[in-house]
mmCIF file of the N, C-alpha and C atoms, coordinates in Angstrom:
data_MODEL
# 
_entry.id   MODEL 
# 
loop_
_atom_site.group_PDB 
_atom_site.id 
_atom_site.type_symbol 
_atom_site.label_atom_id 
_atom_site.label_alt_id 
_atom_site.label_comp_id 
_atom_site.label_asym_id 
_atom_site.label_entity_id 
_atom_site.label_seq_id 
_atom_site.pdbx_PDB_ins_code 
_atom_site.Cartn_x 
_atom_site.Cartn_y 
_atom_site.Cartn_z 
_atom_site.occupancy 
_atom_site.B_iso_or_equiv 
_atom_site.pdbx_formal_charge 
_atom_site.auth_seq_id 
_atom_site.auth_comp_id 
_atom_site.auth_asym_id 
_atom_site.auth_atom_id 
_atom_site.pdbx_PDB_model_num 
ATOM 1   N N  . MET A 1 1  ? -21.511 -4.151  11.287  1.00 0.00 ? 1  MET A N  1 
ATOM 2   C CA . MET A 1 1  ? -20.477 -4.139  10.264  1.00 0.00 ? 1  MET A CA 1 
ATOM 3   C C  . MET A 1 1  ? -19.364 -5.096  10.671  1.00 0.00 ? 1  MET A C  1 
ATOM 4   N N  . LYS A 1 2  ? -18.948 -5.943  9.770   1.00 0.00 ? 2  LYS A N  1 
ATOM 5   C CA . LYS A 1 2  ? -17.906 -6.921  10.037  1.00 0.00 ? 2  LYS A CA 1 
ATOM 6   C C  . LYS A 1 2  ? -16.533 -6.267  9.917   1.00 0.00 ? 2  LYS A C  1 
ATOM 7   N N  . THR A 1 3  ? -15.659 -6.514  10.887  1.00 0.00 ? 3  THR A N  1 
ATOM 8   C CA . THR A 1 3  ? -14.302 -5.994  10.840  1.00 0.00 ? 3  THR A CA 1 
ATOM 9   C C  . THR A 1 3  ? -13.416 -6.987  10.107  1.00 0.00 ? 3  THR A C  1 
ATOM 10  N N  . VAL A 1 4  ? -12.664 -6.500  9.143   1.00 0.00 ? 4  VAL A N  1 
ATOM 11  C CA . VAL A 1 4  ? -11.742 -7.350  8.397   1.00 0.00 ? 4  VAL A CA 1 
ATOM 12  C C  . VAL A 1 4  ? -10.341 -7.065  8.903   1.00 0.00 ? 4  VAL A C  1 
ATOM 13  N N  . ARG A 1 5  ? -9.669  -8.077  9.411   1.00 0.00 ? 5  ARG A N  1 
ATOM 14  C CA . ARG A 1 5  ? -8.346  -7.875  9.990   1.00 0.00 ? 5  ARG A CA 1 
ATOM 15  C C  . ARG A 1 5  ? -7.214  -8.029  8.983   1.00 0.00 ? 5  ARG A C  1 
ATOM 16  N N  . CYS A 1 6  ? -7.417  -8.803  7.962   1.00 0.00 ? 6  CYS A N  1 
ATOM 17  C CA . CYS A 1 6  ? -6.345  -9.037  6.995   1.00 0.00 ? 6  CYS A CA 1 
ATOM 18  C C  . CYS A 1 6  ? -6.863  -8.740  5.590   1.00 0.00 ? 6  CYS A C  1 
ATOM 19  N N  . TRP A 1 7  ? -6.592  -7.529  5.103   1.00 0.00 ? 7  TRP A N  1 
ATOM 20  C CA . TRP A 1 7  ? -7.097  -7.121  3.794   1.00 0.00 ? 7  TRP A CA 1 
ATOM 21  C C  . TRP A 1 7  ? -6.668  -8.055  2.671   1.00 0.00 ? 7  TRP A C  1 
ATOM 22  N N  . PRO A 1 8  ? -5.387  -8.467  2.599   1.00 0.00 ? 8  PRO A N  1 
ATOM 23  C CA . PRO A 1 8  ? -5.017  -9.350  1.486   1.00 0.00 ? 8  PRO A CA 1 
ATOM 24  C C  . PRO A 1 8  ? -5.831  -10.644 1.455   1.00 0.00 ? 8  PRO A C  1 
ATOM 25  N N  . ALA A 1 9  ? -6.112  -11.226 2.617   1.00 0.00 ? 9  ALA A N  1 
ATOM 26  C CA . ALA A 1 9  ? -6.908  -12.461 2.662   1.00 0.00 ? 9  ALA A CA 1 
ATOM 27  C C  . ALA A 1 9  ? -8.341  -12.181 2.206   1.00 0.00 ? 9  ALA A C  1 
ATOM 28  N N  . TRP A 1 10 ? -8.903  -11.059 2.640   1.00 0.00 ? 10 TRP A N  1 
ATOM 29  C CA . TRP A 1 10 ? -10.266 -10.693 2.246   1.00 0.00 ? 10 TRP A CA 1 
ATOM 30  C C  . TRP A 1 10 ? -10.338 -10.445 0.738   1.00 0.00 ? 10 TRP A C  1 
ATOM 31  N N  . ILE A 1 11 ? -9.359  -9.697  0.219   1.00 0.00 ? 11 ILE A N  1 
ATOM 32  C CA . ILE A 1 11 ? -9.325  -9.410  -1.216  1.00 0.00 ? 11 ILE A CA 1 
ATOM 33  C C  . ILE A 1 11 ? -9.216  -10.710 -2.008  1.00 0.00 ? 11 ILE A C  1 
ATOM 34  N N  . SER A 1 12 ? -8.375  -11.616 -1.545  1.00 0.00 ? 12 SER A N  1 
ATOM 35  C CA . SER A 1 12 ? -8.221  -12.907 -2.215  1.00 0.00 ? 12 SER A CA 1 
ATOM 36  C C  . SER A 1 12 ? -9.533  -13.683 -2.224  1.00 0.00 ? 12 SER A C  1 
ATOM 37  N N  . ALA A 1 13 ? -10.221 -13.711 -1.084  1.00 0.00 ? 13 ALA A N  1 
ATOM 38  C CA . ALA A 1 13 ? -11.499 -14.429 -0.989  1.00 0.00 ? 13 ALA A CA 1 
ATOM 39  C C  . ALA A 1 13 ? -12.548 -13.799 -1.905  1.00 0.00 ? 13 ALA A C  1 
ATOM 40  N N  . GLU A 1 14 ? -12.624 -12.464 -1.925  1.00 0.00 ? 14 GLU A N  1 
ATOM 41  C CA . GLU A 1 14 ? -13.583 -11.778 -2.788  1.00 0.00 ? 14 GLU A CA 1 
ATOM 42  C C  . GLU A 1 14 ? -13.267 -12.019 -4.268  1.00 0.00 ? 14 GLU A C  1 
ATOM 43  N N  . SER A 1 15 ? -11.982 -12.040 -4.610  1.00 0.00 ? 15 SER A N  1 
ATOM 44  C CA . SER A 1 15 ? -11.578 -12.286 -5.997  1.00 0.00 ? 15 SER A CA 1 
ATOM 45  C C  . SER A 1 15 ? -11.984 -13.679 -6.449  1.00 0.00 ? 15 SER A C  1 
ATOM 46  N N  . LYS A 1 16 ? -11.879 -14.643 -5.546  1.00 0.00 ? 16 LYS A N  1 
ATOM 47  C CA . LYS A 1 16 ? -12.288 -16.008 -5.888  1.00 0.00 ? 16 LYS A CA 1 
ATOM 48  C C  . LYS A 1 16 ? -13.790 -16.066 -6.147  1.00 0.00 ? 16 LYS A C  1 
ATOM 49  N N  . LYS A 1 17 ? -14.557 -15.284 -5.373  1.00 0.00 ? 17 LYS A N  1 
ATOM 50  C CA . LYS A 1 17 ? -16.015 -15.251 -5.553  1.00 0.00 ? 17 LYS A CA 1 
ATOM 51  C C  . LYS A 1 17 ? -16.406 -14.535 -6.845  1.00 0.00 ? 17 LYS A C  1 
ATOM 52  N N  . ALA A 1 18 ? -15.801 -13.376 -7.100  1.00 0.00 ? 18 ALA A N  1 
ATOM 53  C CA . ALA A 1 18 ? -16.211 -12.504 -8.204  1.00 0.00 ? 18 ALA A CA 1 
ATOM 54  C C  . ALA A 1 18 ? -15.432 -12.720 -9.497  1.00 0.00 ? 18 ALA A C  1 
ATOM 55  N N  . GLY A 1 19 ? -14.335 -13.423 -9.433  1.00 0.00 ? 19 GLY A N  1 
ATOM 56  C CA . GLY A 1 19 ? -13.504 -13.609 -10.621 1.00 0.00 ? 19 GLY A CA 1 
ATOM 57  C C  . GLY A 1 19 ? -12.372 -12.597 -10.659 1.00 0.00 ? 19 GLY A C  1 
ATOM 58  N N  . PRO A 1 20 ? -11.471 -12.729 -11.622 1.00 0.00 ? 20 PRO A N  1 
ATOM 59  C CA . PRO A 1 20 ? -10.302 -11.851 -11.670 1.00 0.00 ? 20 PRO A CA 1 
ATOM 60  C C  . PRO A 1 20 ? -10.669 -10.408 -12.020 1.00 0.00 ? 20 PRO A C  1 
ATOM 61  N N  . SER A 1 21 ? -9.877  -9.503  -11.509 1.00 0.00 ? 21 SER A N  1 
ATOM 62  C CA . SER A 1 21 ? -10.047 -8.083  -11.803 1.00 0.00 ? 21 SER A CA 1 
ATOM 63  C C  . SER A 1 21 ? -9.268  -7.756  -13.070 1.00 0.00 ? 21 SER A C  1 
ATOM 64  N N  . THR A 1 22 ? -9.837  -6.931  -13.913 1.00 0.00 ? 22 THR A N  1 
ATOM 65  C CA . THR A 1 22 ? -9.142  -6.544  -15.142 1.00 0.00 ? 22 THR A CA 1 
ATOM 66  C C  . THR A 1 22 ? -8.723  -5.078  -15.112 1.00 0.00 ? 22 THR A C  1 
ATOM 67  N N  . ARG A 1 23 ? -8.746  -4.479  -13.945 1.00 0.00 ? 23 ARG A N  1 
ATOM 68  C CA . ARG A 1 23 ? -8.361  -3.072  -13.832 1.00 0.00 ? 23 ARG A CA 1 
ATOM 69  C C  . ARG A 1 23 ? -6.857  -2.907  -13.991 1.00 0.00 ? 23 ARG A C  1 
ATOM 70  N N  . ARG A 1 24 ? -6.475  -1.772  -14.506 1.00 0.00 ? 24 ARG A N  1 
ATOM 71  C CA . ARG A 1 24 ? -5.063  -1.443  -14.640 1.00 0.00 ? 24 ARG A CA 1 
ATOM 72  C C  . ARG A 1 24 ? -4.498  -1.194  -13.251 1.00 0.00 ? 24 ARG A C  1 
ATOM 73  N N  . ARG A 1 25 ? -3.345  -1.785  -12.951 1.00 0.00 ? 25 ARG A N  1 
ATOM 74  C CA . ARG A 1 25 ? -2.811  -1.709  -11.602 1.00 0.00 ? 25 ARG A CA 1 
ATOM 75  C C  . ARG A 1 25 ? -1.588  -0.820  -11.466 1.00 0.00 ? 25 ARG A C  1 
ATOM 76  N N  . ASP A 1 26 ? -1.134  -0.186  -12.518 1.00 0.00 ? 26 ASP A N  1 
ATOM 77  C CA . ASP A 1 26 ? 0.075   0.613   -12.412 1.00 0.00 ? 26 ASP A CA 1 
ATOM 78  C C  . ASP A 1 26 ? -0.203  2.041   -12.870 1.00 0.00 ? 26 ASP A C  1 
ATOM 79  N N  . ASN A 1 27 ? 0.430   2.970   -12.222 1.00 0.00 ? 27 ASN A N  1 
ATOM 80  C CA . ASN A 1 27 ? 0.294   4.395   -12.537 1.00 0.00 ? 27 ASN A CA 1 
ATOM 81  C C  . ASN A 1 27 ? -1.148  4.884   -12.439 1.00 0.00 ? 27 ASN A C  1 
ATOM 82  N N  . ASN A 1 28 ? -1.925  4.312   -11.538 1.00 0.00 ? 28 ASN A N  1 
ATOM 83  C CA . ASN A 1 28 ? -3.315  4.746   -11.374 1.00 0.00 ? 28 ASN A CA 1 
ATOM 84  C C  . ASN A 1 28 ? -3.499  5.550   -10.088 1.00 0.00 ? 28 ASN A C  1 
ATOM 85  N N  . TRP A 1 29 ? -2.430  6.161   -9.607  1.00 0.00 ? 29 TRP A N  1 
ATOM 86  C CA . TRP A 1 29 ? -2.500  6.955   -8.393  1.00 0.00 ? 29 TRP A CA 1 
ATOM 87  C C  . TRP A 1 29 ? -1.444  8.055   -8.468  1.00 0.00 ? 29 TRP A C  1 
ATOM 88  N N  . ARG A 1 30 ? -1.554  9.021   -7.583  1.00 0.00 ? 30 ARG A N  1 
ATOM 89  C CA . ARG A 1 30 ? -0.544  10.065  -7.465  1.00 0.00 ? 30 ARG A CA 1 
ATOM 90  C C  . ARG A 1 30 ? -0.507  10.532  -6.019  1.00 0.00 ? 30 ARG A C  1 
ATOM 91  N N  . LEU A 1 31 ? 0.579   11.158  -5.628  1.00 0.00 ? 31 LEU A N  1 
ATOM 92  C CA . LEU A 1 31 ? 0.748   11.666  -4.272  1.00 0.00 ? 31 LEU A CA 1 
ATOM 93  C C  . LEU A 1 31 ? 0.900   13.176  -4.331  1.00 0.00 ? 31 LEU A C  1 
ATOM 94  N N  . ALA A 1 32 ? 0.320   13.855  -3.361  1.00 0.00 ? 32 ALA A N  1 
ATOM 95  C CA . ALA A 1 32 ? 0.424   15.307  -3.280  1.00 0.00 ? 32 ALA A CA 1 
ATOM 96  C C  . ALA A 1 32 ? 0.679   15.684  -1.826  1.00 0.00 ? 32 ALA A C  1 
ATOM 97  N N  . PRO A 1 33 ? 1.377   16.793  -1.592  1.00 0.00 ? 33 PRO A N  1 
ATOM 98  C CA . PRO A 1 33 ? 1.636   17.216  -0.215  1.00 0.00 ? 33 PRO A CA 1 
ATOM 99  C C  . PRO A 1 33 ? 0.341   17.495  0.547   1.00 0.00 ? 33 PRO A C  1 
ATOM 100 N N  . ILE A 1 34 ? 0.351   17.186  1.824   1.00 0.00 ? 34 ILE A N  1 
ATOM 101 C CA . ILE A 1 34 ? -0.772  17.475  2.722   1.00 0.00 ? 34 ILE A CA 1 
ATOM 102 C C  . ILE A 1 34 ? -0.206  18.321  3.854   1.00 0.00 ? 34 ILE A C  1 
ATOM 103 N N  . HIS A 1 35 ? -0.669  19.548  3.960   1.00 0.00 ? 35 HIS A N  1 
ATOM 104 C CA . HIS A 1 35 ? -0.150  20.446  4.989   1.00 0.00 ? 35 HIS A CA 1 
ATOM 105 C C  . HIS A 1 35 ? -1.181  20.617  6.098   1.00 0.00 ? 35 HIS A C  1 
ATOM 106 N N  . GLY A 1 36 ? -0.712  20.594  7.333   1.00 0.00 ? 36 GLY A N  1 
ATOM 107 C CA . GLY A 1 36 ? -1.601  20.771  8.467   1.00 0.00 ? 36 GLY A CA 1 
ATOM 108 C C  . GLY A 1 36 ? -0.809  20.854  9.754   1.00 0.00 ? 36 GLY A C  1 
ATOM 109 N N  . LYS A 1 37 ? -1.498  21.146  10.836  1.00 0.00 ? 37 LYS A N  1 
ATOM 110 C CA . LYS A 1 37 ? -0.836  21.277  12.134  1.00 0.00 ? 37 LYS A CA 1 
ATOM 111 C C  . LYS A 1 37 ? -0.558  19.925  12.783  1.00 0.00 ? 37 LYS A C  1 
ATOM 112 N N  . VAL A 1 38 ? -1.357  18.945  12.465  1.00 0.00 ? 38 VAL A N  1 
ATOM 113 C CA . VAL A 1 38 ? -1.210  17.620  13.069  1.00 0.00 ? 38 VAL A CA 1 
ATOM 114 C C  . VAL A 1 38 ? -0.453  16.706  12.105  1.00 0.00 ? 38 VAL A C  1 
ATOM 115 N N  . PRO A 1 39 ? 0.642   16.072  12.568  1.00 0.00 ? 39 PRO A N  1 
ATOM 116 C CA . PRO A 1 39 ? 1.358   15.146  11.685  1.00 0.00 ? 39 PRO A CA 1 
ATOM 117 C C  . PRO A 1 39 ? 0.461   13.974  11.282  1.00 0.00 ? 39 PRO A C  1 
ATOM 118 N N  . LEU A 1 40 ? 0.538   13.583  10.035  1.00 0.00 ? 40 LEU A N  1 
ATOM 119 C CA . LEU A 1 40 ? -0.268  12.473  9.542   1.00 0.00 ? 40 LEU A CA 1 
ATOM 120 C C  . LEU A 1 40 ? 0.570   11.208  9.446   1.00 0.00 ? 40 LEU A C  1 
ATOM 121 N N  . ASN A 1 41 ? -0.054  10.094  9.705   1.00 0.00 ? 41 ASN A N  1 
ATOM 122 C CA . ASN A 1 41 ? 0.603   8.805   9.570   1.00 0.00 ? 41 ASN A CA 1 
ATOM 123 C C  . ASN A 1 41 ? 0.034   8.147   8.314   1.00 0.00 ? 41 ASN A C  1 
ATOM 124 N N  . ILE A 1 42 ? 0.652   8.397   7.180   1.00 0.00 ? 42 ILE A N  1 
ATOM 125 C CA . ILE A 1 42 ? 0.170   7.888   5.900   1.00 0.00 ? 42 ILE A CA 1 
ATOM 126 C C  . ILE A 1 42 ? 0.837   6.548   5.617   1.00 0.00 ? 42 ILE A C  1 
ATOM 127 N N  . ARG A 1 43 ? 0.026   5.533   5.344   1.00 0.00 ? 43 ARG A N  1 
ATOM 128 C CA . ARG A 1 43 ? 0.562   4.210   5.021   1.00 0.00 ? 43 ARG A CA 1 
ATOM 129 C C  . ARG A 1 43 ? -0.055  3.728   3.722   1.00 0.00 ? 43 ARG A C  1 
ATOM 130 N N  . PHE A 1 44 ? 0.702   2.966   2.982   1.00 0.00 ? 44 PHE A N  1 
ATOM 131 C CA . PHE A 1 44 ? 0.156   2.357   1.773   1.00 0.00 ? 44 PHE A CA 1 
ATOM 132 C C  . PHE A 1 44 ? 0.810   1.002   1.576   1.00 0.00 ? 44 PHE A C  1 
ATOM 133 N N  . GLU A 1 45 ? 0.188   0.200   0.752   1.00 0.00 ? 45 GLU A N  1 
ATOM 134 C CA . GLU A 1 45 ? 0.775   -1.099  0.451   1.00 0.00 ? 45 GLU A CA 1 
ATOM 135 C C  . GLU A 1 45 ? 0.879   -1.262  -1.055  1.00 0.00 ? 45 GLU A C  1 
ATOM 136 N N  . THR A 1 46 ? 1.903   -1.981  -1.464  1.00 0.00 ? 46 THR A N  1 
ATOM 137 C CA . THR A 1 46 ? 2.154   -2.188  -2.881  1.00 0.00 ? 46 THR A CA 1 
ATOM 138 C C  . THR A 1 46 ? 2.935   -3.476  -3.074  1.00 0.00 ? 46 THR A C  1 
ATOM 139 N N  . ALA A 1 47 ? 2.969   -3.950  -4.288  1.00 0.00 ? 47 ALA A N  1 
ATOM 140 C CA . ALA A 1 47 ? 3.781   -5.121  -4.600  1.00 0.00 ? 47 ALA A CA 1 
ATOM 141 C C  . ALA A 1 47 ? 5.256   -4.732  -4.486  1.00 0.00 ? 47 ALA A C  1 
ATOM 142 N N  . PRO A 1 48 ? 6.096   -5.630  -4.006  1.00 0.00 ? 48 PRO A N  1 
ATOM 143 C CA . PRO A 1 48 ? 7.520   -5.318  -3.833  1.00 0.00 ? 48 PRO A CA 1 
ATOM 144 C C  . PRO A 1 48 ? 8.298   -5.405  -5.149  1.00 0.00 ? 48 PRO A C  1 
ATOM 145 N N  . THR A 1 49 ? 8.013   -4.484  -6.078  1.00 0.00 ? 49 THR A N  1 
ATOM 146 C CA . THR A 1 49 ? 8.687   -4.470  -7.380  1.00 0.00 ? 49 THR A CA 1 
ATOM 147 C C  . THR A 1 49 ? 9.904   -3.550  -7.332  1.00 0.00 ? 49 THR A C  1 
ATOM 148 N N  . GLU A 1 50 ? 10.737  -3.600  -8.361  1.00 0.00 ? 50 GLU A N  1 
ATOM 149 C CA . GLU A 1 50 ? 11.900  -2.712  -8.432  1.00 0.00 ? 50 GLU A CA 1 
ATOM 150 C C  . GLU A 1 50 ? 11.460  -1.254  -8.508  1.00 0.00 ? 50 GLU A C  1 
ATOM 151 N N  . LYS A 1 51 ? 10.393  -0.987  -9.252  1.00 0.00 ? 51 LYS A N  1 
ATOM 152 C CA . LYS A 1 51 ? 9.874   0.379   -9.380  1.00 0.00 ? 51 LYS A CA 1 
ATOM 153 C C  . LYS A 1 51 ? 9.409   0.899   -8.018  1.00 0.00 ? 51 LYS A C  1 
ATOM 154 N N  . ALA A 1 52 ? 8.703   0.056   -7.275  1.00 0.00 ? 52 ALA A N  1 
ATOM 155 C CA . ALA A 1 52 ? 8.245   0.450   -5.941  1.00 0.00 ? 52 ALA A CA 1 
ATOM 156 C C  . ALA A 1 52 ? 9.434   0.657   -5.016  1.00 0.00 ? 52 ALA A C  1 
ATOM 157 N N  . ALA A 1 53 ? 10.427  -0.219  -5.092  1.00 0.00 ? 53 ALA A N  1 
ATOM 158 C CA . ALA A 1 53 ? 11.608  -0.101  -4.231  1.00 0.00 ? 53 ALA A CA 1 
ATOM 159 C C  . ALA A 1 53 ? 12.341  1.213   -4.476  1.00 0.00 ? 53 ALA A C  1 
ATOM 160 N N  . ALA A 1 54 ? 12.449  1.629   -5.742  1.00 0.00 ? 54 ALA A N  1 
ATOM 161 C CA . ALA A 1 54 ? 13.114  2.895   -6.064  1.00 0.00 ? 54 ALA A CA 1 
ATOM 162 C C  . ALA A 1 54 ? 12.334  4.078   -5.502  1.00 0.00 ? 54 ALA A C  1 
ATOM 163 N N  . PHE A 1 55 ? 11.011  4.039   -5.630  1.00 0.00 ? 55 PHE A N  1 
ATOM 164 C CA . PHE A 1 55 ? 10.172  5.113   -5.100  1.00 0.00 ? 55 PHE A CA 1 
ATOM 165 C C  . PHE A 1 55 ? 10.286  5.180   -3.581  1.00 0.00 ? 55 PHE A C  1 
ATOM 166 N N  . ILE A 1 56 ? 10.237  4.021   -2.935  1.00 0.00 ? 56 ILE A N  1 
ATOM 167 C CA . ILE A 1 56 ? 10.316  3.959   -1.477  1.00 0.00 ? 56 ILE A CA 1 
ATOM 168 C C  . ILE A 1 56 ? 11.656  4.487   -0.997  1.00 0.00 ? 56 ILE A C  1 
ATOM 169 N N  . LYS A 1 57 ? 12.723  4.117   -1.676  1.00 0.00 ? 57 LYS A N  1 
ATOM 170 C CA . LYS A 1 57 ? 14.055  4.572   -1.280  1.00 0.00 ? 57 LYS A CA 1 
ATOM 171 C C  . LYS A 1 57 ? 14.129  6.097   -1.279  1.00 0.00 ? 57 LYS A C  1 
ATOM 172 N N  . GLU A 1 58 ? 13.469  6.713   -2.257  1.00 0.00 ? 58 GLU A N  1 
ATOM 173 C CA . GLU A 1 58 ? 13.484  8.172   -2.373  1.00 0.00 ? 58 GLU A CA 1 
ATOM 174 C C  . GLU A 1 58 ? 12.489  8.846   -1.425  1.00 0.00 ? 58 GLU A C  1 
ATOM 175 N N  . GLN A 1 59 ? 11.289  8.297   -1.298  1.00 0.00 ? 59 GLN A N  1 
ATOM 176 C CA . GLN A 1 59 ? 10.205  8.978   -0.590  1.00 0.00 ? 59 GLN A CA 1 
ATOM 177 C C  . GLN A 1 59 ? 9.880   8.442   0.804   1.00 0.00 ? 59 GLN A C  1 
ATOM 178 N N  . ALA A 1 60 ? 10.076  7.169   1.027   1.00 0.00 ? 60 ALA A N  1 
ATOM 179 C CA . ALA A 1 60 ? 9.672   6.558   2.301   1.00 0.00 ? 60 ALA A CA 1 
ATOM 180 C C  . ALA A 1 60 ? 10.682  5.498   2.708   1.00 0.00 ? 60 ALA A C  1 
ATOM 181 N N  . PRO A 1 61 ? 11.869  5.919   3.146   1.00 0.00 ? 61 PRO A N  1 
ATOM 182 C CA . PRO A 1 61 ? 12.934  4.952   3.384   1.00 0.00 ? 61 PRO A CA 1 
ATOM 183 C C  . PRO A 1 61 ? 12.687  3.943   4.505   1.00 0.00 ? 61 PRO A C  1 
ATOM 184 N N  . VAL A 1 62 ? 11.711  4.177   5.353   1.00 0.00 ? 62 VAL A N  1 
ATOM 185 C CA . VAL A 1 62 ? 11.483  3.255   6.467   1.00 0.00 ? 62 VAL A CA 1 
ATOM 186 C C  . VAL A 1 62 ? 10.171  2.511   6.273   1.00 0.00 ? 62 VAL A C  1 
ATOM 187 N N  . PRO A 1 63 ? 10.234  1.200   6.065   1.00 0.00 ? 63 PRO A N  1 
ATOM 188 C CA . PRO A 1 63 ? 8.981   0.447   5.954   1.00 0.00 ? 63 PRO A CA 1 
ATOM 189 C C  . PRO A 1 63 ? 8.208   0.482   7.264   1.00 0.00 ? 63 PRO A C  1 
ATOM 190 N N  . ASP A 1 64 ? 6.940   0.355   7.182   1.00 0.00 ? 64 ASP A N  1 
ATOM 191 C CA . ASP A 1 64 ? 6.070   0.245   8.344   1.00 0.00 ? 64 ASP A CA 1 
ATOM 192 C C  . ASP A 1 64 ? 6.472   -1.013  9.118   1.00 0.00 ? 64 ASP A C  1 
ATOM 193 N N  . ALA A 1 65 ? 6.160   -1.042  10.398  1.00 0.00 ? 65 ALA A N  1 
ATOM 194 C CA . ALA A 1 65 ? 6.551   -2.159  11.262  1.00 0.00 ? 65 ALA A CA 1 
ATOM 195 C C  . ALA A 1 65 ? 6.026   -3.501  10.765  1.00 0.00 ? 65 ALA A C  1 
ATOM 196 N N  . SER A 1 66 ? 4.915   -3.495  10.041  1.00 0.00 ? 66 SER A N  1 
ATOM 197 C CA . SER A 1 66 ? 4.362   -4.763  9.571   1.00 0.00 ? 66 SER A CA 1 
ATOM 198 C C  . SER A 1 66 ? 5.142   -5.324  8.387   1.00 0.00 ? 66 SER A C  1 
ATOM 199 N N  . GLY A 1 67 ? 5.965   -4.486  7.732   1.00 0.00 ? 67 GLY A N  1 
ATOM 200 C CA . GLY A 1 67 ? 6.859   -4.962  6.691   1.00 0.00 ? 67 GLY A CA 1 
ATOM 201 C C  . GLY A 1 67 ? 6.187   -5.596  5.492   1.00 0.00 ? 67 GLY A C  1 
ATOM 202 N N  . CYS A 1 68 ? 6.894   -6.546  4.890   1.00 0.00 ? 68 CYS A N  1 
ATOM 203 C CA . CYS A 1 68 ? 6.408   -7.214  3.686   1.00 0.00 ? 68 CYS A CA 1 
ATOM 204 C C  . CYS A 1 68 ? 5.794   -8.564  4.026   1.00 0.00 ? 68 CYS A C  1 
ATOM 205 N N  . HIS A 1 69 ? 4.765   -8.895  3.313   1.00 0.00 ? 69 HIS A N  1 
ATOM 206 C CA . HIS A 1 69 ? 4.099   -10.181 3.482   1.00 0.00 ? 69 HIS A CA 1 
ATOM 207 C C  . HIS A 1 69 ? 4.360   -11.006 2.228   1.00 0.00 ? 69 HIS A C  1 
ATOM 208 N N  . ARG A 1 70 ? 5.293   -11.933 2.318   1.00 0.00 ? 70 ARG A N  1 
ATOM 209 C CA . ARG A 1 70 ? 5.644   -12.740 1.141   1.00 0.00 ? 70 ARG A CA 1 
ATOM 210 C C  . ARG A 1 70 ? 4.453   -13.538 0.623   1.00 0.00 ? 70 ARG A C  1 
ATOM 211 N N  . ARG A 1 71 ? 3.622   -14.013 1.534   1.00 0.00 ? 71 ARG A N  1 
ATOM 212 C CA . ARG A 1 71 ? 2.475   -14.825 1.129   1.00 0.00 ? 71 ARG A CA 1 
ATOM 213 C C  . ARG A 1 71 ? 1.554   -14.052 0.184   1.00 0.00 ? 71 ARG A C  1 
ATOM 214 N N  . TYR A 1 72 ? 1.331   -12.772 0.485   1.00 0.00 ? 72 TYR A N  1 
ATOM 215 C CA . TYR A 1 72 ? 0.418   -11.961 -0.323  1.00 0.00 ? 72 TYR A CA 1 
ATOM 216 C C  . TYR A 1 72 ? 1.153   -11.070 -1.317  1.00 0.00 ? 72 TYR A C  1 
ATOM 217 N N  . ARG A 1 73 ? 2.480   -11.100 -1.290  1.00 0.00 ? 73 ARG A N  1 
ATOM 218 C CA . ARG A 1 73 ? 3.317   -10.279 -2.171  1.00 0.00 ? 73 ARG A CA 1 
ATOM 219 C C  . ARG A 1 73 ? 3.004   -8.794  -2.038  1.00 0.00 ? 73 ARG A C  1 
ATOM 220 N N  . LEU A 1 74 ? 2.870   -8.338  -0.805  1.00 0.00 ? 74 LEU A N  1 
ATOM 221 C CA . LEU A 1 74 ? 2.606   -6.925  -0.526  1.00 0.00 ? 74 LEU A CA 1 
ATOM 222 C C  . LEU A 1 74 ? 3.581   -6.402  0.512   1.00 0.00 ? 74 LEU A C  1 
ATOM 223 N N  . CYS A 1 75 ? 3.945   -5.132  0.387   1.00 0.00 ? 75 CYS A N  1 
ATOM 224 C CA . CYS A 1 75 ? 4.755   -4.455  1.394   1.00 0.00 ? 75 CYS A CA 1 
ATOM 225 C C  . CYS A 1 75 ? 3.994   -3.227  1.869   1.00 0.00 ? 75 CYS A C  1 
ATOM 226 N N  . HIS A 1 76 ? 4.121   -2.925  3.149   1.00 0.00 ? 76 HIS A N  1 
ATOM 227 C CA . HIS A 1 76 ? 3.476   -1.747  3.732   1.00 0.00 ? 76 HIS A CA 1 
ATOM 228 C C  . HIS A 1 76 ? 4.559   -0.706  3.983   1.00 0.00 ? 76 HIS A C  1 
ATOM 229 N N  . TYR A 1 77 ? 4.271   0.538   3.639   1.00 0.00 ? 77 TYR A N  1 
ATOM 230 C CA . TYR A 1 77 ? 5.219   1.625   3.826   1.00 0.00 ? 77 TYR A CA 1 
ATOM 231 C C  . TYR A 1 77 ? 4.521   2.831   4.433   1.00 0.00 ? 77 TYR A C  1 
ATOM 232 N N  . GLN A 1 78 ? 5.317   3.699   5.065   1.00 0.00 ? 78 GLN A N  1 
ATOM 233 C CA . GLN A 1 78 ? 4.812   4.956   5.603   1.00 0.00 ? 78 GLN A CA 1 
ATOM 234 C C  . GLN A 1 78 ? 5.413   6.092   4.787   1.00 0.00 ? 78 GLN A C  1 
ATOM 235 N N  . LEU A 1 79 ? 4.639   7.146   4.607   1.00 0.00 ? 79 LEU A N  1 
ATOM 236 C CA . LEU A 1 79 ? 5.099   8.317   3.865   1.00 0.00 ? 79 LEU A CA 1 
ATOM 237 C C  . LEU A 1 79 ? 4.910   9.581   4.678   1.00 0.00 ? 79 LEU A C  1 
ATOM 238 N N  . ASP A 1 80 ? 5.811   10.525  4.489   1.00 0.00 ? 80 ASP A N  1 
ATOM 239 C CA . ASP A 1 80 ? 5.653   11.854  5.064   1.00 0.00 ? 80 ASP A CA 1 
ATOM 240 C C  . ASP A 1 80 ? 5.238   12.775  3.923   1.00 0.00 ? 80 ASP A C  1 
ATOM 241 N N  . LEU A 1 81 ? 3.950   13.064  3.826   1.00 0.00 ? 81 LEU A N  1 
ATOM 242 C CA . LEU A 1 81 ? 3.446   13.901  2.734   1.00 0.00 ? 81 LEU A CA 1 
ATOM 243 C C  . LEU A 1 81 ? 3.438   15.384  3.083   1.00 0.00 ? 81 LEU A C  1 
ATOM 244 N N  . SER A 1 82 ? 4.059   15.753  4.206   1.00 0.00 ? 82 SER A N  1 
ATOM 245 C CA . SER A 1 82 ? 4.094   17.164  4.583   1.00 0.00 ? 82 SER A CA 1 
ATOM 246 C C  . SER A 1 82 ? 5.208   17.905  3.853   1.00 0.00 ? 82 SER A C  1 
ATOM 247 N N  . LYS A 1 83 ? 6.079   17.190  3.156   1.00 0.00 ? 83 LYS A N  1 
ATOM 248 C CA . LYS A 1 83 ? 7.206   17.819  2.446   1.00 0.00 ? 83 LYS A CA 1 
ATOM 249 C C  . LYS A 1 83 ? 6.763   18.429  1.139   1.00 0.00 ? 83 LYS A C  1 
# 
């Protein structure tokens, strides 16, 4: 199995091969609390939009150490879903 180190680059390469995606990209997910004894390190990436910034400010105020990638227009964030 091949290890992919940079998802945005891989996604870009696959998109060039397969053509553009026509899937809806907004409001196609939801978050729910996850309760357990072991703390979880939940990370996600999203486009740095105003809507995302407002959600992050409320739910995940600290970006992941990898931060935003201007080249790919993605930001990585961590969430605490135990609340």
